[in-house]
Every structure is written in structure tokens, then in C-alpha cells.
N, C-alpha and C positions, 0 to 999 in steps of 0.2 A: 672454252677456258683452258688455258695451259697451266698445269701445276707440276711441281718437281717431286720426284721420288727421293725421299731422304732416309738416311740411316737412323734406325731406332734399335739400339742394342745390337743383337745378332740378326735382326730383321731389317726390312725396309718398309717405309710407309708413305702416306700422303697426308697433307694437311688440307682440310676443307675450310674455306672462309666462313667466319661466324655468320655473316649475312645470309649465306646460302643455307646453313644449318637452321637459322631462325626462320627463313622463308619456307622451309620444308618441315618445320616443327620436329627436327631431329634432336634428340636429347643425348643418349649415350650408346645406342646400338643401331646398327644397320644390318640389313640382310644382304649378303654378297652372293652373286651368281656369276658363273663364267659361261658365256654363250658365244659361239662363233668367234673365238679369240678376243672377246670383249669382256671387260669387267663391268658388271652391272651392280650398282648399289641402290638399295631401296630402303625407305624408312620401315622399321619394324611395325607391323600392324598391331593394334591394341590387343590386349589380352583376350584370349579365347572367351567368347560369350560376353565380352564387355558390352554394356548397353542393353543386354537382354532384359534385365530387371525392369528398366524404364519402358522398354517396348511392350513387355507383357502387361505392365500396369496400364499403359495407354490402351492396349487392346481391351483390357477388362472395362475400363471407363467407357469405351466405345461399343461395348457389348459385342466384341468381335473375338471372344475367346472360347467359342463353342467348338467341339470336336467336329471335324469334317466327316470322319468315319467312326462308327460306334466302337467303343472299346469292350463291348460285351457280345456274347454269342447267344443266339436263340437255340438252346440245347434241345428243345422239343420239336424243332423244325425238321429233323431227320432222324432215322434210326441209327443207333450206334452199333457197330460191329466190334465184338471183343475177340 
């Protein structure tokens, strides 16, 4: 796809077609990276930890929320040195 760089105030920018934005579920922000003389635009990922609540609730319903490693210590298993 060929697009034009246009003046925007003291800067320059590009316009992305609405159909493309809709296809990629892009609302108001993009992540921009420069790599090997290329500009890479990526949709911003959801908020940190988004979806965790539902995932934890599902784990609980499936009885899959047990700790893999104990969070307590057996203090009698060895001699303490002070």
C-alpha cells in the first residue's frame, strides 16, 4: 500500500485508511518502532494484566489454582545458625 506523508502543523504524518484500522482493531494509539531503516507500527496491547481476573476465576472453577511450590518453610527441618 502506498500512502503519502502529509504536513501536520510543524510535523509530518501519515493517514491510515479506516478499513485498515478497523481490521486491526486500532482505536487511538499505536506502538512505533524503528528497525533496519523501517518504521513498524503495532497495535497497542491491552492493559497490563487485562484478562487476568477472568483467567484466575476460570482456574478456580477448574480447581487449577493450587500453588506449585509451597509458600511456607519447614523451620524444624534444619538447625538455624545465628
